[in-house]
C-alpha positions in Angstrom: 12.6 130.4 98.0 10.6 127.1 98.5 8.9 125.8 101.5 11.7 123.6 102.6 14.3 126.5 102.3 12.0 128.7 104.5 11.6 125.9 107.2 15.5 125.6 107.0 16.0 129.3 107.4 13.6 129.4 110.2 15.5 126.6 112.0 18.7 128.5 111.9 16.9 131.7 113.2 15.1 129.9 115.8 18.4 129.3 117.4 18.7 132.9 118.1 15.2 133.3 119.2 15.5 130.4 121.6 18.8 131.7 122.9 16.8 134.9 123.7 14.8 133.1 126.2 17.9 132.4 128.2 18.2 136.3 128.7 14.6 136.1 130.0 15.3 133.6 132.5 17.8 135.9 134.4 16.1 137.8 137.2 16.1 141.6 136.3 16.5 142.4 139.8 19.8 140.3 140.0 22.9 142.3 139.1 24.3 139.8 136.7 24.5 140.5 132.9 23.9 137.9 130.2 25.2 138.0 126.6 25.3 135.6 123.5 27.7 136.1 120.9 27.8 134.6 117.6 31.1 132.7 116.5 32.0 135.8 114.6 32.3 137.6 117.9 29.3 139.9 117.5 26.9 140.1 120.2 23.4 138.6 119.2 21.5 139.0 122.4 22.0 140.6 125.9 19.9 141.5 128.9 19.4 144.8 130.4 21.9 144.5 133.0 24.8 143.8 130.6 23.8 146.7 128.3 23.7 149.2 131.5 27.2 147.9 132.4 28.7 148.1 129.0 27.1 150.5 126.9 28.4 154.1 127.4 27.7 155.6 123.8 25.0 153.3 122.3 21.6 152.0 123.5 22.2 148.4 122.4 25.0 145.8 122.2 23.7 143.8 119.3 26.0 143.5 116.3 29.0 145.0 118.3 32.2 143.1 119.0 34.4 143.1 122.2 37.1 145.6 120.6 34.4 148.3 120.4 33.5 147.9 124.1 36.9 147.1 126.0 40.4 148.4 126.3 43.0 146.1 124.4 43.9 144.1 127.3 40.4 143.2 128.2 39.9 142.4 124.5 42.8 140.0 124.5 41.5 138.3 127.7 38.2 137.8 126.1 39.5 136.6 122.8 41.5 133.8 124.6 38.3 132.9 126.5 36.3 132.5 123.1 39.0 130.5 121.6 39.0 128.0 124.5 35.1 127.8 124.3 35.5 126.9 120.6 38.1 124.4 121.4 35.8 122.4 123.6 36.1 124.0 127.1 32.8 123.7 129.0 33.3 127.1 130.9 36.0 129.7 131.4 35.9 132.0 134.4 38.1 135.1 134.8 38.3 138.6 136.4 37.9 141.5 134.0 38.9 145.0 134.7 37.9 148.0 132.5 36.7 151.5 132.6 33.2 152.5 131.6 32.2 156.3 131.6 35.3 157.1 133.5 34.5 154.6 136.2 36.7 151.6 137.0 34.8 148.4 136.8 35.8 144.9 138.2 33.8 141.9 137.2 33.7 138.3 137.1 33.1 137.1 133.5 31.9 133.5 132.9 31.8 132.2 129.3 30.1 129.0 128.4 29.1 127.1 125.0 25.6 127.1 123.5 25.3 124.0 121.4 22.8 123.0 118.7 22.0 119.6 117.2 24.9 116.9 117.1 26.6 119.1 119.8 27.6 121.6 117.2 28.7 124.9 118.8 26.3 127.7 117.9 27.0 130.6 120.3 29.2 131.7 123.1 27.4 132.7 126.2 28.5 135.0 128.9 27.4 135.5 132.4 28.8 138.7 134.0 28.9 139.9 137.6 29.7 143.5 138.6 31.8 143.0 141.6 31.2 146.7 142.7 27.8 145.5 144.0 26.7 143.0 146.7 26.5 139.6 145.0 24.5 136.4 145.8 26.6 133.6 144.5 23.6 131.2 145.1 21.4 133.2 142.8 24.2 133.0 140.1 24.2 129.2 140.3 20.5 129.0 140.0 20.7 131.3 137.0 23.3 129.2 135.3 21.3 126.1 136.0 18.5 127.8 134.2 20.7 128.5 131.3 21.7 124.8 131.1 18.1 123.7 131.0 17.3 126.3 128.4 20.2 125.1 126.3 18.8 121.7 126.3 15.6 122.9 125.1 17.3 124.7 122.5 19.1 121.6 121.2 15.8 119.8 121.2 14.0 122.6 119.2 16.9 122.7 116.6 16.9 119.0 116.2 13.1 119.0 115.5 13.3 122.0 113.1 16.1 120.5 111.3 14.3 117.4 110.9 11.3 119.2 109.4 13.6 121.1 107.2 15.0 117.9 105.6 11.9 115.8 105.5 9.1 115.5 103.1 6.0 116.4 104.9 3.7 113.8 103.2 5.8 110.7 103.1 8.3 111.4 106.0 11.2 110.6 103.5 14.1 112.9 102.9 13.6 115.9 100.8 16.0 117.2 98.1 17.9 119.4 100.6 18.8 116.4 102.7 19.6 114.3 99.7 22.0 117.0 98.2 24.0 116.9 101.6 24.1 113.2 101.7 25.2 112.9 98.0 28.0 115.4 98.4 29.4 113.4 101.3 29.1 110.0 99.5 30.6 111.4 96.3 33.7 112.6 98.4 34.1 109.2 99.7 33.9 107.7 96.3 36.7 110.0 95.2 38.9 109.5 98.3 38.5 105.9 99.2 37.0 104.4 96.0 33.8 103.4 97.7 31.3 102.5 95.0 28.0 104.5 94.9 24.7 103.9 93.1 21.5 105.6 92.9 17.8 104.3 92.0 14.9 106.4 90.5 11.4 105.0 91.2 8.4 106.4 89.2 4.9 104.9 89.6 3.4 103.9 86.5 0.2 105.6 85.4 0.0 107.6 88.5 -1.9 110.4 86.9 -4.7 108.0 86.4 -4.9 107.3 90.0 -5.4 111.0 90.8 -7.9 111.6 88.0 -9.9 108.3 89.0 -9.7 108.5 92.7 -8.8 112.1 93.7 -5.6 113.4 95.1 -6.3 112.3 98.8 -6.1 108.5 97.6 -3.1 109.5 95.4 -1.4 110.8 98.7 -2.2 107.5 100.4 -0.7 105.5 97.5 2.5 107.8 97.9 2.8 107.3 101.7 2.2 103.4 101.3 4.7 103.2 98.6 7.3 105.1 100.7 6.6 102.8 103.7 7.0 99.6 101.4 10.2 100.8 99.9 11.7 101.8 103.1 11.1 98.5 104.8 13.0 96.9 101.9 16.1 99.0 102.0 19.3 98.2 103.9 20.3 100.4 107.0 22.9 102.3 104.8 20.4 103.2 102.1 18.1 106.3 102.2 15.0 107.2 100.5 14.0 110.6 99.1 10.8 111.9 97.7 12.3 113.6 94.6 8.9 115.1 93.5 5.4 114.0 92.5 5.5 110.4 92.2 9.1 110.0 91.8 11.4 108.7 94.5 15.2 108.3 94.8 17.2 105.7 96.6 20.8 106.5 97.4 23.0 103.4 98.0 26.3 104.0 99.5 29.1 101.5 99.2 27.0 99.8 96.4 28.2 98.6 92.9 25.8 98.6 89.9 25.3 94.7 90.2 24.3 95.1 93.8 21.9 98.1 93.0 20.4 96.1 90.2 19.2 93.3 92.6 18.0 95.7 94.9 15.9 97.5 92.3 14.5 94.4 91.1 13.5 93.3 94.6 11.7 96.5 95.2 9.9 96.4 92.0 8.6 92.7 92.8 7.7 94.0 96.4 5.7 97.0 95.2 4.0 94.9 92.3 2.6 92.6 95.1 1.4 95.4 97.3 -2.3 96.2 97.6 -2.7 100.0 97.8 -5.9 101.3 99.6 -8.9 101.9 97.2 -6.5 101.4 94.2 -5.3 97.7 94.4 -2.3 96.9 92.6 0.3 99.3 90.9 3.7 98.9 89.2 6.7 100.9 89.1 9.6 101.6 86.7 13.1 102.0 87.9 16.4 103.4 86.5 19.6 102.6 88.1 23.2 104.1 87.7 26.5 103.7 89.4 28.4 106.9 90.0 32.0 107.5 88.5 34.5 109.6 90.2 34.7 112.0 87.2 31.0 113.0 86.8 28.8 115.5 88.8 25.8 114.6 90.7 23.8 116.4 88.0 25.3 114.0 85.3 25.1 111.0 87.5 21.4 111.6 88.0 20.8 112.3 84.4 22.1 108.8 83.5 19.8 107.3 86.1 16.9 109.4 84.7 17.7 108.2 81.2 17.7 104.6 82.4 14.1 105.3 83.9 13.0 106.8 80.6 14.0 103.5 78.8 12.1 101.4 81.4 9.0 103.6 80.6 9.4 103.5 77.0 10.1 99.7 77.2 6.5 98.9 78.7 7.0 100.0 82.2 7.1 97.7 85.2 10.8 96.9 84.6 14.4 98.0 85.7 16.8 99.6 83.3 20.4 100.4 83.9 22.2 103.4 82.9 25.1 102.7 80.1 28.6 102.6 81.7 30.6 105.7 81.2 33.4 105.0 78.6 36.6 104.3 80.3 39.4 106.7 79.7 42.1 105.6 77.4 45.2 104.2 79.0 48.4 106.5 78.8 50.4 105.6 75.8 53.3 103.3 76.5 51.7 102.0 79.8 52.2 98.4 78.8 51.9 97.1 82.3 48.1 97.9 82.5 47.3 97.0 78.9 49.3 93.8 78.6 46.5 91.7 80.0 43.0 92.8 79.8 39.7 90.7 80.0 37.1 92.2 77.4 33.4 91.8 77.8 31.4 90.9 74.7 27.6 91.1 74.1 27.7 87.4 73.2 28.4 86.6 76.8 25.0 87.9 77.9 22.4 85.6 79.4 19.5 87.9 78.8 19.0 88.6 82.6 20.1 92.1 83.3 20.9 91.4 87.0 23.4 88.4 86.0 24.9 90.2 83.1 25.6 93.2 85.1 27.2 91.1 87.9 29.2 89.3 85.3 30.6 92.6 83.8 31.3 93.7 87.3 33.5 90.6 87.9 35.4 91.4 84.5 36.1 94.8 85.9 37.3 93.5 89.2 39.5 91.1 87.4 40.9 93.7 85.3 41.6 96.1 88.3 43.6 93.3 90.1 45.6 92.2 86.9 46.5 95.7 86.1 47.4 96.5 89.7 49.9 93.6 90.2 51.4 94.2 86.7 51.9 98.0 87.4 53.7 97.4 90.7 50.9 98.5 93.1 51.5 98.1 96.8 50.6 94.8 98.2 48.1 96.1 100.7 46.1 97.9 97.9 46.1 94.7 95.7 44.9 92.8 98.8 42.1 95.1 99.0 41.1 94.7 95.3 41.2 90.9 95.9 38.7 91.2 98.8 36.4 93.3 96.5 36.6 90.6 94.1 35.7 87.8 96.5 32.9 89.7 98.0 31.4 90.4 94.6 31.8 86.7 93.5 30.1 85.6 96.6 27.3 87.9 96.2 26.8 87.0 92.6 26.8 83.2 93.2 24.1 83.8 95.9 21.9 85.9 93.6 22.6 83.5 90.7 21.5 80.5 92.6 18.2 82.1 93.7 17.4 83.1 90.0 18.2 79.8 88.5 16.1 78.0 91.1 13.2 80.4 90.5 13.2 79.5 86.8 13.3 75.7 87.4 16.8 74.9 86.3 17.5 71.3 87.4 21.2 71.8 87.7 21.0 73.9 90.7 22.6 71.6 93.3 25.7 70.9 90.8 26.0 74.6 90.0 26.0 75.4 93.8 28.8 72.9 94.3 30.9 74.6 91.5 30.4 77.8 93.4 31.6 76.5 96.7 34.7 75.1 95.0 35.4 78.4 93.4 35.0 80.3 96.6 37.1 78.0 98.6 40.0 78.3 95.8 39.6 82.0 95.9 40.1 82.2 99.7 43.2 79.9 99.5 44.7 82.2 96.8 43.9 85.3 99.0 45.8 83.9 101.9 48.6 82.9 100.0 48.9 86.4 98.4 48.9 88.0 102.0 51.5 85.5 102.8 53.6 86.6 99.8 53.4 83.1 98.2 51.3 83.8 95.2 52.7 84.8 91.7 50.9 86.6 89.0 50.7 83.5 86.7 48.7 81.5 89.3 46.3 84.4 90.0 45.7 85.1 86.2 44.9 81.3 85.7 42.5 81.2 88.4 40.6 84.4 87.4 40.8 84.3 83.5 40.6 80.4 83.3 38.6 79.0 86.2 36.2 81.9 86.8 35.8 83.5 83.5 36.3 80.9 80.9 35.4 77.6 82.6 32.6 79.0 84.8 31.0 82.4 83.5 31.5 81.6 79.8 30.8 77.8 79.9 29.1 76.5 83.0 26.8 79.4 83.3 25.5 79.0 79.6 23.9 75.6 80.5 21.0 77.7 82.2 20.7 80.3 79.5 17.9 78.4 77.7 15.9 78.2 80.7 16.1 82.0 81.3 15.0 82.7 77.6 12.2 80.3 78.1 11.2 82.1 81.3 
């Protein structure tokens, strides 16, 4: 068991220890019992008053359940109270009658929830007054107020400990346990709602040399500085994890490969321009992979790691992308989805990895729409695919204009006007589709002819020579 697991387990156990402080707050001279039950119904903690009241054949209540302590009618009452607390009631107050050691007992039994972080129910608490004795209701009220204050402290302690259990101590980023939880949730969203999901692996080039030359303290400063720089360059939905040593992982929800590629390149440039304390400038290599709905986390990460390896082998200080997972063959006889298909060819590549990945993404978007319309997919789902295409087209146009301006391409103003015209035409087609006035022929002509043939395969080629010169 590693250190993070130990911290996590301590956080969970601390809930019981902190709840024990509740019992300590109850005055021993006051004849009110206090108990804390787990959600499995077993008593975790009790004060002496409750043990004296209920224990007839054993010295302690810990680990016992109500059915071992009360007659059937009382057990049913308490079970209903437990269920109400678990459903969200803030308190359940009831009279309870039972017999202990041959003596008849009548008590007031008050149950209340004990919450942890994010208002998650952890335990069921019970305050019990033996009605055979003279009671002071004011004292009970004060005791319950103490319980409430202690419960707030419990929540705070659990939150802090859970944060420690999910955070890398050196850099303050997520650790592997926290990433695994997030990945499971995001992969579930991918499978359910088809939300795209990508991951970046960042590795510092020649980091061993930093440690060997300047010492591990300076190496630690490099890691914390890098984490800070990367974190400042991420979107609010992205998360940064220290994977181990000098490797970091960025999880990018609702992000396609083309968008993740742009983010990776920006991070690479930002880090290359950063001055690290006592070291100066460093570079990083990055691997990027988009998740498919058919692979595991381990398989997805392995593809990103393979891309990182290619970046290292290719000279470092670069971004490489994982190869796409081969598409599953269409079922035989499914003529609707295979009748029209736009096929990407290596001859279409510009040599710029970001632009080429975005172009391939637009081919996929177009095929998804055409296949959906030809196979009779419900209109609302097709509308969603069209919106995805529009968003990807606009994002690509923005990134493309920045790229070609940076390399000094003189046709940027004219190219931007082409983009504006295509976006306006696409928005008009989208509105006509939603109004039920667009046929498949018009949509195919726009996608295959206007966007793919005339723009991507013809107009875009005008700046390829500038890219190659760059």
